[in-house]
CHARMM internal coordinates of N, CA and C (Angstrom, degrees):
IC EDIT
DIST 1 N 1 CA 1.4573
DIST 1 CA 1 C 1.5044
ANGL 1 N 1 CA 1 C 110.32
DIST 1 C 2 N 1.3690
ANGL 1 CA 1 C 2 N 117.60
DIHE 1 N 1 CA 1 C 2 N 136.52
DIST 2 N 2 CA 1.3569
ANGL 1 C 2 N 2 CA 121.84
DIHE 1 CA 1 C 2 N 2 CA 178.58
DIST 2 CA 2 C 1.5678
ANGL 2 N 2 CA 2 C 113.39
DIHE 1 C 2 N 2 CA 2 C -58.53
DIST 2 C 3 N 1.2715
ANGL 2 CA 2 C 3 N 114.56
DIHE 2 N 2 CA 2 C 3 N 137.93
DIST 3 N 3 CA 1.5572
ANGL 2 C 3 N 3 CA 114.83
DIHE 2 CA 2 C 3 N 3 CA -179.16
DIST 3 CA 3 C 1.4984
ANGL 3 N 3 CA 3 C 109.09
DIHE 2 C 3 N 3 CA 3 C -72.86
DIST 3 C 4 N 1.3353
ANGL 3 CA 3 C 4 N 113.78
DIHE 3 N 3 CA 3 C 4 N 128.92
DIST 4 N 4 CA 1.5043
ANGL 3 C 4 N 4 CA 124.17
DIHE 3 CA 3 C 4 N 4 CA 178.00
DIST 4 CA 4 C 1.5501
ANGL 4 N 4 CA 4 C 108.82
DIHE 3 C 4 N 4 CA 4 C -132.60
DIST 4 C 5 N 1.2412
ANGL 4 CA 4 C 5 N 115.32
DIHE 4 N 4 CA 4 C 5 N 166.28
DIST 5 N 5 CA 1.4462
ANGL 4 C 5 N 5 CA 122.56
DIHE 4 CA 4 C 5 N 5 CA 168.34
DIST 5 CA 5 C 1.5084
ANGL 5 N 5 CA 5 C 106.20
DIHE 4 C 5 N 5 CA 5 C -65.47
DIST 5 C 6 N 1.3268
ANGL 5 CA 5 C 6 N 120.57
DIHE 5 N 5 CA 5 C 6 N 132.92
DIST 6 N 6 CA 1.4589
ANGL 5 C 6 N 6 CA 122.35
DIHE 5 CA 5 C 6 N 6 CA -178.94
DIST 6 CA 6 C 1.5108
ANGL 6 N 6 CA 6 C 112.06
DIHE 5 C 6 N 6 CA 6 C -59.07
DIST 6 C 7 N 1.3001
ANGL 6 CA 6 C 7 N 119.54
DIHE 6 N 6 CA 6 C 7 N -28.90
DIST 7 N 7 CA 1.4558
ANGL 6 C 7 N 7 CA 122.68
DIHE 6 CA 6 C 7 N 7 CA -176.88
DIST 7 CA 7 C 1.5001
ANGL 7 N 7 CA 7 C 110.48
DIHE 6 C 7 N 7 CA 7 C -73.27
DIST 7 C 8 N 1.4122
ANGL 7 CA 7 C 8 N 116.77
DIHE 7 N 7 CA 7 C 8 N -18.34
DIST 8 N 8 CA 1.4262
ANGL 7 C 8 N 8 CA 120.85
DIHE 7 CA 7 C 8 N 8 CA -177.50
DIST 8 CA 8 C 1.5634
ANGL 8 N 8 CA 8 C 111.42
DIHE 7 C 8 N 8 CA 8 C -93.00
DIST 8 C 9 N 1.2903
ANGL 8 CA 8 C 9 N 121.02
DIHE 8 N 8 CA 8 C 9 N -0.24
DIST 9 N 9 CA 1.4027
ANGL 8 C 9 N 9 CA 126.76
DIHE 8 CA 8 C 9 N 9 CA 179.19
DIST 9 CA 9 C 1.5267
ANGL 9 N 9 CA 9 C 112.55
DIHE 8 C 9 N 9 CA 9 C -84.37
DIST 9 C 10 N 1.3120
ANGL 9 CA 9 C 10 N 114.15
DIHE 9 N 9 CA 9 C 10 N 142.58
DIST 10 N 10 CA 1.4869
ANGL 9 C 10 N 10 CA 113.77
DIHE 9 CA 9 C 10 N 10 CA 172.77
DIST 10 CA 10 C 1.5411
ANGL 10 N 10 CA 10 C 106.52
DIHE 9 C 10 N 10 CA 10 C -84.06
DIST 10 C 11 N 1.3323
ANGL 10 CA 10 C 11 N 115.81
DIHE 10 N 10 CA 10 C 11 N -179.77
DIST 11 N 11 CA 1.5041
ANGL 10 C 11 N 11 CA 118.80
DIHE 10 CA 10 C 11 N 11 CA -174.29
DIST 11 CA 11 C 1.5075
ANGL 11 N 11 CA 11 C 111.30
DIHE 10 C 11 N 11 CA 11 C -62.69
DIST 11 C 12 N 1.3378
ANGL 11 CA 11 C 12 N 116.36
DIHE 11 N 11 CA 11 C 12 N -43.77
DIST 12 N 12 CA 1.4773
ANGL 11 C 12 N 12 CA 121.30
DIHE 11 CA 11 C 12 N 12 CA -177.53
DIST 12 CA 12 C 1.5388
ANGL 12 N 12 CA 12 C 109.46
DIHE 11 C 12 N 12 CA 12 C -61.57
DIST 12 C 13 N 1.3327
ANGL 12 CA 12 C 13 N 116.27
DIHE 12 N 12 CA 12 C 13 N -44.82
DIST 13 N 13 CA 1.4207
ANGL 12 C 13 N 13 CA 118.29
DIHE 12 CA 12 C 13 N 13 CA -179.24
DIST 13 CA 13 C 1.4958
ANGL 13 N 13 CA 13 C 114.18
DIHE 12 C 13 N 13 CA 13 C -67.70
DIST 13 C 14 N 1.3496
ANGL 13 CA 13 C 14 N 118.07
DIHE 13 N 13 CA 13 C 14 N -35.27
DIST 14 N 14 CA 1.4032
ANGL 13 C 14 N 14 CA 123.34
DIHE 13 CA 13 C 14 N 14 CA 174.55
DIST 14 CA 14 C 1.5257
ANGL 14 N 14 CA 14 C 112.37
DIHE 13 C 14 N 14 CA 14 C -60.37
DIST 14 C 15 N 1.3937
ANGL 14 CA 14 C 15 N 114.26
DIHE 14 N 14 CA 14 C 15 N -47.31
DIST 15 N 15 CA 1.4176
ANGL 14 C 15 N 15 CA 116.38
DIHE 14 CA 14 C 15 N 15 CA 178.97
DIST 15 CA 15 C 1.5155
ANGL 15 N 15 CA 15 C 113.91
DIHE 14 C 15 N 15 CA 15 C -65.09
DIST 15 C 16 N 1.3205
ANGL 15 CA 15 C 16 N 115.62
DIHE 15 N 15 CA 15 C 16 N -40.67
DIST 16 N 16 CA 1.4922
ANGL 15 C 16 N 16 CA 118.46
DIHE 15 CA 15 C 16 N 16 CA 177.80
DIST 16 CA 16 C 1.5517
ANGL 16 N 16 CA 16 C 110.88
DIHE 15 C 16 N 16 CA 16 C -61.95
DIST 16 C 17 N 1.3258
ANGL 16 CA 16 C 17 N 117.71
DIHE 16 N 16 CA 16 C 17 N -36.63
DIST 17 N 17 CA 1.4630
ANGL 16 C 17 N 17 CA 117.95
DIHE 16 CA 16 C 17 N 17 CA 179.69
DIST 17 CA 17 C 1.5437
ANGL 17 N 17 CA 17 C 108.33
DIHE 16 C 17 N 17 CA 17 C -77.62
DIST 17 C 18 N 1.2407
ANGL 17 CA 17 C 18 N 122.28
DIHE 17 N 17 CA 17 C 18 N -31.85
DIST 18 N 18 CA 1.4004
ANGL 17 C 18 N 18 CA 124.91
DIHE 17 CA 17 C 18 N 18 CA 172.53
DIST 18 CA 18 C 1.5580
ANGL 18 N 18 CA 18 C 115.14
DIHE 17 C 18 N 18 CA 18 C -61.18
DIST 18 C 19 N 1.3275
ANGL 18 CA 18 C 19 N 112.67
DIHE 18 N 18 CA 18 C 19 N -36.29
DIST 19 N 19 CA 1.4862
ANGL 18 C 19 N 19 CA 116.51
DIHE 18 CA 18 C 19 N 19 CA 179.98
DIST 19 CA 19 C 1.5209
ANGL 19 N 19 CA 19 C 111.36
DIHE 18 C 19 N 19 CA 19 C -85.26
DIST 19 C 20 N 1.3188
ANGL 19 CA 19 C 20 N 117.63
DIHE 19 N 19 CA 19 C 20 N -2.60
DIST 20 N 20 CA 1.4811
ANGL 19 C 20 N 20 CA 117.79
DIHE 19 CA 19 C 20 N 20 CA -179.52
DIST 20 CA 20 C 1.5607
ANGL 20 N 20 CA 20 C 111.21
DIHE 19 C 20 N 20 CA 20 C -84.57
DIST 20 C 21 N 1.3001
ANGL 20 CA 20 C 21 N 116.24
DIHE 20 N 20 CA 20 C 21 N -176.88
DIST 21 N 21 CA 1.4525
ANGL 20 C 21 N 21 CA 121.56
DIHE 20 CA 20 C 21 N 21 CA -177.32
DIST 21 CA 21 C 1.5573
ANGL 21 N 21 CA 21 C 110.37
DIHE 20 C 21 N 21 CA 21 C -88.08
DIST 21 C 22 N 1.3188
ANGL 21 CA 21 C 22 N 117.34
DIHE 21 N 21 CA 21 C 22 N 4.28
DIST 22 N 22 CA 1.4940
ANGL 21 C 22 N 22 CA 122.02
DIHE 21 CA 21 C 22 N 22 CA 176.52
DIST 22 CA 22 C 1.5620
ANGL 22 N 22 CA 22 C 110.43
DIHE 21 C 22 N 22 CA 22 C -65.22
DIST 22 C 23 N 1.2726
ANGL 22 CA 22 C 23 N 120.04
DIHE 22 N 22 CA 22 C 23 N 140.18
DIST 23 N 23 CA 1.4852
ANGL 22 C 23 N 23 CA 117.78
DIHE 22 CA 22 C 23 N 23 CA 178.64
DIST 23 CA 23 C 1.4767
ANGL 23 N 23 CA 23 C 117.44
DIHE 22 C 23 N 23 CA 23 C -73.11
DIST 23 C 24 N 1.3402
ANGL 23 CA 23 C 24 N 115.76
DIHE 23 N 23 CA 23 C 24 N -17.52
DIST 24 N 24 CA 1.4438
ANGL 23 C 24 N 24 CA 120.59
DIHE 23 CA 23 C 24 N 24 CA 178.85
DIST 24 CA 24 C 1.4522
ANGL 24 N 24 CA 24 C 110.65
DIHE 23 C 24 N 24 CA 24 C -131.60
DIST 24 C 25 N 1.3040
ANGL 24 CA 24 C 25 N 124.24
DIHE 24 N 24 CA 24 C 25 N 130.18
DIST 25 N 25 CA 1.5078
ANGL 24 C 25 N 25 CA 122.65
DIHE 24 CA 24 C 25 N 25 CA 8.97
DIST 25 CA 25 C 1.5455
ANGL 25 N 25 CA 25 C 111.14
DIHE 24 C 25 N 25 CA 25 C -79.65
DIST 25 C 26 N 1.2904
ANGL 25 CA 25 C 26 N 116.43
DIHE 25 N 25 CA 25 C 26 N 160.93
DIST 26 N 26 CA 1.3835
ANGL 25 C 26 N 26 CA 125.83
DIHE 25 CA 25 C 26 N 26 CA -176.59
DIST 26 CA 26 C 1.5150
ANGL 26 N 26 CA 26 C 108.85
DIHE 25 C 26 N 26 CA 26 C -126.22
DIST 26 C 27 N 1.3048
ANGL 26 CA 26 C 27 N 114.69
DIHE 26 N 26 CA 26 C 27 N -157.71
DIST 27 N 27 CA 1.5043
ANGL 26 C 27 N 27 CA 121.27
DIHE 26 CA 26 C 27 N 27 CA -179.69
DIST 27 CA 27 C 1.5212
ANGL 27 N 27 CA 27 C 109.92
DIHE 26 C 27 N 27 CA 27 C -56.32
DIST 27 C 28 N 1.3216
ANGL 27 CA 27 C 28 N 118.78
DIHE 27 N 27 CA 27 C 28 N -40.05
DIST 28 N 28 CA 1.4123
ANGL 27 C 28 N 28 CA 115.43
DIHE 27 CA 27 C 28 N 28 CA -177.31
DIST 28 CA 28 C 1.5393
ANGL 28 N 28 CA 28 C 115.41
DIHE 27 C 28 N 28 CA 28 C -69.97
DIST 28 C 29 N 1.3128
ANGL 28 CA 28 C 29 N 114.31
DIHE 28 N 28 CA 28 C 29 N -30.55
DIST 29 N 29 CA 1.4881
ANGL 28 C 29 N 29 CA 120.87
DIHE 28 CA 28 C 29 N 29 CA 175.07
DIST 29 CA 29 C 1.5392
ANGL 29 N 29 CA 29 C 108.84
DIHE 28 C 29 N 29 CA 29 C -67.40
DIST 29 C 30 N 1.3054
ANGL 29 CA 29 C 30 N 117.73
DIHE 29 N 29 CA 29 C 30 N -40.84
DIST 30 N 30 CA 1.4300
ANGL 29 C 30 N 30 CA 123.49
DIHE 29 CA 29 C 30 N 30 CA 179.99
DIST 30 CA 30 C 1.5578
ANGL 30 N 30 CA 30 C 109.69
DIHE 29 C 30 N 30 CA 30 C -67.91
DIST 30 C 31 N 1.3279
ANGL 30 CA 30 C 31 N 117.87
DIHE 30 N 30 CA 30 C 31 N -40.77
DIST 31 N 31 CA 1.4123
ANGL 30 C 31 N 31 CA 122.17
DIHE 30 CA 30 C 31 N 31 CA 179.03
DIST 31 CA 31 C 1.5349
ANGL 31 N 31 CA 31 C 111.16
DIHE 30 C 31 N 31 CA 31 C -64.19
DIST 31 C 32 N 1.3565
ANGL 31 CA 31 C 32 N 113.48
DIHE 31 N 31 CA 31 C 32 N -45.85
DIST 32 N 32 CA 1.4535
ANGL 31 C 32 N 32 CA 118.20
DIHE 31 CA 31 C 32 N 32 CA 177.32
DIST 32 CA 32 C 1.5571
ANGL 32 N 32 CA 32 C 113.38
DIHE 31 C 32 N 32 CA 32 C -59.04
DIST 32 C 33 N 1.3392
ANGL 32 CA 32 C 33 N 116.46
DIHE 32 N 32 CA 32 C 33 N -43.20
DIST 33 N 33 CA 1.3861
ANGL 32 C 33 N 33 CA 122.72
DIHE 32 CA 32 C 33 N 33 CA 176.73
DIST 33 CA 33 C 1.5494
ANGL 33 N 33 CA 33 C 112.02
DIHE 32 C 33 N 33 CA 33 C -58.70
DIST 33 C 34 N 1.3419
ANGL 33 CA 33 C 34 N 114.88
DIHE 33 N 33 CA 33 C 34 N -45.44
DIST 34 N 34 CA 1.4920
ANGL 33 C 34 N 34 CA 120.40
DIHE 33 CA 33 C 34 N 34 CA 176.13
DIST 34 CA 34 C 1.4754
ANGL 34 N 34 CA 34 C 110.09
DIHE 33 C 34 N 34 CA 34 C -61.59
DIST 34 C 35 N 1.3603
ANGL 34 CA 34 C 35 N 117.70
DIHE 34 N 34 CA 34 C 35 N -44.22
DIST 35 N 35 CA 1.4495
ANGL 34 C 35 N 35 CA 119.33
DIHE 34 CA 34 C 35 N 35 CA 177.93
DIST 35 CA 35 C 1.5051
ANGL 35 N 35 CA 35 C 113.66
DIHE 34 C 35 N 35 CA 35 C -58.88
DIST 35 C 36 N 1.3694
ANGL 35 CA 35 C 36 N 115.96
DIHE 35 N 35 CA 35 C 36 N -45.90
DIST 36 N 36 CA 1.4218
ANGL 35 C 36 N 36 CA 121.76
DIHE 35 CA 35 C 36 N 36 CA 177.74
DIST 36 CA 36 C 1.5255
ANGL 36 N 36 CA 36 C 111.79
DIHE 35 C 36 N 36 CA 36 C -58.25
DIST 36 C 37 N 1.2935
ANGL 36 CA 36 C 37 N 119.04
DIHE 36 N 36 CA 36 C 37 N -39.72
DIST 37 N 37 CA 1.4494
ANGL 36 C 37 N 37 CA 121.69
DIHE 36 CA 36 C 37 N 37 CA 175.95
DIST 37 CA 37 C 1.5400
ANGL 37 N 37 CA 37 C 112.41
DIHE 36 C 37 N 37 CA 37 C -64.79
DIST 37 C 38 N 1.3333
ANGL 37 CA 37 C 38 N 113.72
DIHE 37 N 37 CA 37 C 38 N -40.45
DIST 38 N 38 CA 1.5815
ANGL 37 C 38 N 38 CA 117.76
DIHE 37 CA 37 C 38 N 38 CA 176.80
DIST 38 CA 38 C 1.5014
ANGL 38 N 38 CA 38 C 108.71
DIHE 37 C 38 N 38 CA 38 C -62.42
DIST 38 C 39 N 1.3313
ANGL 38 CA 38 C 39 N 117.23
DIHE 38 N 38 CA 38 C 39 N -46.68
DIST 39 N 39 CA 1.4523
ANGL 38 C 39 N 39 CA 122.26
DIHE 38 CA 38 C 39 N 39 CA -179.90
DIST 39 CA 39 C 1.5323
ANGL 39 N 39 CA 39 C 111.11
DIHE 38 C 39 N 39 CA 39 C -57.66
DIST 39 C 40 N 1.3486
ANGL 39 CA 39 C 40 N 118.14
DIHE 39 N 39 CA 39 C 40 N -42.18
DIST 40 N 40 CA 1.3815
ANGL 39 C 40 N 40 CA 123.16
DIHE 39 CA 39 C 40 N 40 CA 179.60
DIST 40 CA 40 C 1.5196
ANGL 40 N 40 CA 40 C 112.83
DIHE 39 C 40 N 40 CA 40 C -65.79
DIST 40 C 41 N 1.3177
ANGL 40 CA 40 C 41 N 114.69
DIHE 40 N 40 CA 40 C 41 N -36.84
DIST 41 N 41 CA 1.4924
ANGL 40 C 41 N 41 CA 119.33
DIHE 40 CA 40 C 41 N 41 CA 178.21
DIST 41 CA 41 C 1.5525
ANGL 41 N 41 CA 41 C 108.53
DIHE 40 C 41 N 41 CA 41 C -68.93
DIST 41 C 42 N 1.3621
ANGL 41 CA 41 C 42 N 117.76
DIHE 41 N 41 CA 41 C 42 N -44.04
DIST 42 N 42 CA 1.4508
ANGL 41 C 42 N 42 CA 119.63
DIHE 41 CA 41 C 42 N 42 CA 177.92
DIST 42 CA 42 C 1.5321
ANGL 42 N 42 CA 42 C 112.68
DIHE 41 C 42 N 42 CA 42 C -57.80
DIST 42 C 43 N 1.3443
ANGL 42 CA 42 C 43 N 114.86
DIHE 42 N 42 CA 42 C 43 N -38.07
DIST 43 N 43 CA 1.4377
ANGL 42 C 43 N 43 CA 122.05
DIHE 42 CA 42 C 43 N 43 CA 179.93
DIST 43 CA 43 C 1.5233
ANGL 43 N 43 CA 43 C 109.63
DIHE 42 C 43 N 43 CA 43 C -67.05
DIST 43 C 44 N 1.3279
ANGL 43 CA 43 C 44 N 117.65
DIHE 43 N 43 CA 43 C 44 N -39.94
DIST 44 N 44 CA 1.4626
ANGL 43 C 44 N 44 CA 123.55
DIHE 43 CA 43 C 44 N 44 CA -179.69
DIST 44 CA 44 C 1.5616
ANGL 44 N 44 CA 44 C 107.57
DIHE 43 C 44 N 44 CA 44 C -63.36
DIST 44 C 45 N 1.3411
ANGL 44 CA 44 C 45 N 117.50
DIHE 44 N 44 CA 44 C 45 N -49.12
DIST 45 N 45 CA 1.4847
ANGL 44 C 45 N 45 CA 120.44
DIHE 44 CA 44 C 45 N 45 CA 178.85
DIST 45 CA 45 C 1.5020
ANGL 45 N 45 CA 45 C 113.36
DIHE 44 C 45 N 45 CA 45 C -59.79
DIST 45 C 46 N 1.3556
ANGL 45 CA 45 C 46 N 116.64
DIHE 45 N 45 CA 45 C 46 N -42.75
DIST 46 N 46 CA 1.4472
ANGL 45 C 46 N 46 CA 118.19
DIHE 45 CA 45 C 46 N 46 CA 177.36
DIST 46 CA 46 C 1.4913
ANGL 46 N 46 CA 46 C 111.94
DIHE 45 C 46 N 46 CA 46 C -65.27
DIST 46 C 47 N 1.2762
ANGL 46 CA 46 C 47 N 118.37
DIHE 46 N 46 CA 46 C 47 N -37.54
DIST 47 N 47 CA 1.4871
ANGL 46 C 47 N 47 CA 123.22
DIHE 46 CA 46 C 47 N 47 CA -179.83
DIST 47 CA 47 C 1.5334
ANGL 47 N 47 CA 47 C 109.86
DIHE 46 C 47 N 47 CA 47 C -64.70
DIST 47 C 48 N 1.3570
ANGL 47 CA 47 C 48 N 116.44
DIHE 47 N 47 CA 47 C 48 N -31.29
DIST 48 N 48 CA 1.4477
ANGL 47 C 48 N 48 CA 120.87
DIHE 47 CA 47 C 48 N 48 CA 179.02
DIST 48 CA 48 C 1.4611
ANGL 48 N 48 CA 48 C 113.57
DIHE 47 C 48 N 48 CA 48 C -78.67
DIST 48 C 49 N 1.3727
ANGL 48 CA 48 C 49 N 119.48
DIHE 48 N 48 CA 48 C 49 N -18.19
DIST 49 N 49 CA 1.4933
ANGL 48 C 49 N 49 CA 120.20
DIHE 48 CA 48 C 49 N 49 CA -174.34
DIST 49 CA 49 C 1.5287
ANGL 49 N 49 CA 49 C 111.88
DIHE 48 C 49 N 49 CA 49 C -111.94
DIST 49 C 50 N 1.3411
ANGL 49 CA 49 C 50 N 121.24
DIHE 49 N 49 CA 49 C 50 N -36.44
DIST 50 N 50 CA 1.4184
ANGL 49 C 50 N 50 CA 123.38
DIHE 49 CA 49 C 50 N 50 CA -175.34
DIST 50 CA 50 C 1.5386
ANGL 50 N 50 CA 50 C 109.22
DIHE 49 C 50 N 50 CA 50 C -62.95
DIST 50 C 51 N 1.3600
ANGL 50 CA 50 C 51 N 114.88
DIHE 50 N 50 CA 50 C 51 N 131.29
DIST 51 N 51 CA 1.3594
ANGL 50 C 51 N 51 CA 121.03
DIHE 50 CA 50 C 51 N 51 CA 179.44
DIST 51 CA 51 C 1.4718
ANGL 51 N 51 CA 51 C 120.21
DIHE 50 C 51 N 51 CA 51 C 81.50
DIST 51 C 52 N 1.3386
ANGL 51 CA 51 C 52 N 113.29
DIHE 51 N 51 CA 51 C 52 N -0.22
DIST 52 N 52 CA 1.4779
ANGL 51 C 52 N 52 CA 118.62
DIHE 51 CA 51 C 52 N 52 CA 175.49
DIST 52 CA 52 C 1.5187
ANGL 52 N 52 CA 52 C 114.40
DIHE 51 C 52 N 52 CA 52 C -80.28
DIST 52 C 53 N 1.2378
ANGL 52 CA 52 C 53 N 118.33
DIHE 52 N 52 CA 52 C 53 N 135.39
DIST 53 N 53 CA 1.5264
ANGL 52 C 53 N 53 CA 119.68
DIHE 52 CA 52 C 53 N 53 CA -179.66
DIST 53 CA 53 C 1.5528
ANGL 53 N 53 CA 53 C 110.47
DIHE 52 C 53 N 53 CA 53 C -56.35
DIST 53 C 54 N 1.3097
ANGL 53 CA 53 C 54 N 118.08
DIHE 53 N 53 CA 53 C 54 N -38.62
DIST 54 N 54 CA 1.4027
ANGL 53 C 54 N 54 CA 122.82
DIHE 53 CA 53 C 54 N 54 CA -177.46
DIST 54 CA 54 C 1.5324
ANGL 54 N 54 CA 54 C 113.10
DIHE 53 C 54 N 54 CA 54 C -57.23
DIST 54 C 55 N 1.3651
ANGL 54 CA 54 C 55 N 117.60
DIHE 54 N 54 CA 54 C 55 N -28.76
DIST 55 N 55 CA 1.4274
ANGL 54 C 55 N 55 CA 120.68
DIHE 54 CA 54 C 55 N 55 CA -178.81
DIST 55 CA 55 C 1.5188
ANGL 55 N 55 CA 55 C 114.15
DIHE 54 C 55 N 55 CA 55 C -109.71
DIST 55 C 56 N 1.3483
ANGL 55 CA 55 C 56 N 116.33
DIHE 55 N 55 CA 55 C 56 N 17.62
DIST 56 N 56 CA 1.4598
ANGL 55 C 56 N 56 CA 122.01
DIHE 55 CA 55 C 56 N 56 CA -178.03
DIST 56 CA 56 C 1.5114
ANGL 56 N 56 CA 56 C 114.13
DIHE 55 C 56 N 56 CA 56 C -58.24
DIST 56 C 57 N 1.3301
ANGL 56 CA 56 C 57 N 119.18
DIHE 56 N 56 CA 56 C 57 N -33.03
DIST 57 N 57 CA 1.4178
ANGL 56 C 57 N 57 CA 121.92
DIHE 56 CA 56 C 57 N 57 CA -176.67
DIST 57 CA 57 C 1.5233
ANGL 57 N 57 CA 57 C 112.88
DIHE 56 C 57 N 57 CA 57 C -70.80
DIST 57 C 58 N 1.3371
ANGL 57 CA 57 C 58 N 119.77
DIHE 57 N 57 CA 57 C 58 N -20.46
DIST 58 N 58 CA 1.4133
ANGL 57 C 58 N 58 CA 123.26
DIHE 57 CA 57 C 58 N 58 CA 176.34
DIST 58 CA 58 C 1.5457
ANGL 58 N 58 CA 58 C 115.78
DIHE 57 C 58 N 58 CA 58 C -110.49
DIST 58 C 59 N 1.3343
ANGL 58 CA 58 C 59 N 113.74
DIHE 58 N 58 CA 58 C 59 N 14.21
DIST 59 N 59 CA 1.4620
ANGL 58 C 59 N 59 CA 120.27
DIHE 58 CA 58 C 59 N 59 CA -174.45
DIST 59 CA 59 C 1.5321
ANGL 59 N 59 CA 59 C 105.41
DIHE 58 C 59 N 59 CA 59 C -73.66
DIST 59 C 60 N 1.3475
ANGL 59 CA 59 C 60 N 119.54
DIHE 59 N 59 CA 59 C 60 N 142.38
DIST 60 N 60 CA 1.4474
ANGL 59 C 60 N 60 CA 124.42
DIHE 59 CA 59 C 60 N 60 CA 175.81
DIST 60 CA 60 C 1.5159
ANGL 60 N 60 CA 60 C 105.98
DIHE 59 C 60 N 60 CA 60 C 115.50
DIST 60 C 61 N 1.3510
ANGL 60 CA 60 C 61 N 114.00
DIHE 60 N 60 CA 60 C 61 N 171.44
DIST 61 N 61 CA 1.4265
ANGL 60 C 61 N 61 CA 121.05
DIHE 60 CA 60 C 61 N 61 CA -174.70
DIST 61 CA 61 C 1.5211
ANGL 61 N 61 CA 61 C 110.70
DIHE 60 C 61 N 61 CA 61 C -77.72
DIST 61 C 62 N 1.3197
ANGL 61 CA 61 C 62 N 115.48
DIHE 61 N 61 CA 61 C 62 N 157.20
DIST 62 N 62 CA 1.4944
ANGL 61 C 62 N 62 CA 120.41
DIHE 61 CA 61 C 62 N 62 CA 179.10
DIST 62 CA 62 C 1.5004
ANGL 62 N 62 CA 62 C 109.58
DIHE 61 C 62 N 62 CA 62 C -61.36
DIST 62 C 63 N 1.3902
ANGL 62 CA 62 C 63 N 119.72
DIHE 62 N 62 CA 62 C 63 N -34.68
DIST 63 N 63 CA 1.4609
ANGL 62 C 63 N 63 CA 116.72
DIHE 62 CA 62 C 63 N 63 CA 179.90
DIST 63 CA 63 C 1.5698
ANGL 63 N 63 CA 63 C 113.26
DIHE 62 C 63 N 63 CA 63 C -66.03
DIST 63 C 64 N 1.2697
ANGL 63 CA 63 C 64 N 119.13
DIHE 63 N 63 CA 63 C 64 N -28.17
DIST 64 N 64 CA 1.4196
ANGL 63 C 64 N 64 CA 120.63
DIHE 63 CA 63 C 64 N 64 CA 178.11
DIST 64 CA 64 C 1.5314
ANGL 64 N 64 CA 64 C 111.17
DIHE 63 C 64 N 64 CA 64 C -70.47
DIST 64 C 65 N 1.2902
ANGL 64 CA 64 C 65 N 115.81
DIHE 64 N 64 CA 64 C 65 N -32.59
DIST 65 N 65 CA 1.4475
ANGL 64 C 65 N 65 CA 119.54
DIHE 64 CA 64 C 65 N 65 CA 179.66
DIST 65 CA 65 C 1.5385
ANGL 65 N 65 CA 65 C 117.70
DIHE 64 C 65 N 65 CA 65 C -79.76
DIST 65 C 66 N 1.3501
ANGL 65 CA 65 C 66 N 114.77
DIHE 65 N 65 CA 65 C 66 N -17.02
DIST 66 N 66 CA 1.4313
ANGL 65 C 66 N 66 CA 118.22
DIHE 65 CA 65 C 66 N 66 CA -177.31
DIST 66 CA 66 C 1.4884
ANGL 66 N 66 CA 66 C 114.03
DIHE 65 C 66 N 66 CA 66 C -81.22
END
COOR INIT
IC SEED 1 N 1 CA 1 C
IC BUILD
């Protein structure tokens, strides 16, 4: 595979490179990708709940409710 900046790879390219015998990306790159996916999912969930009338009783920061 042609050498590229890791940030310019799509998911399939990143996985193919990760499965190759190249030393980079390694475990740290895979962990960062997994963390980015987790953060994206957390953002999705918060976007689906923040500002909805159904959740108005728990709206606000945790510090305000304590």
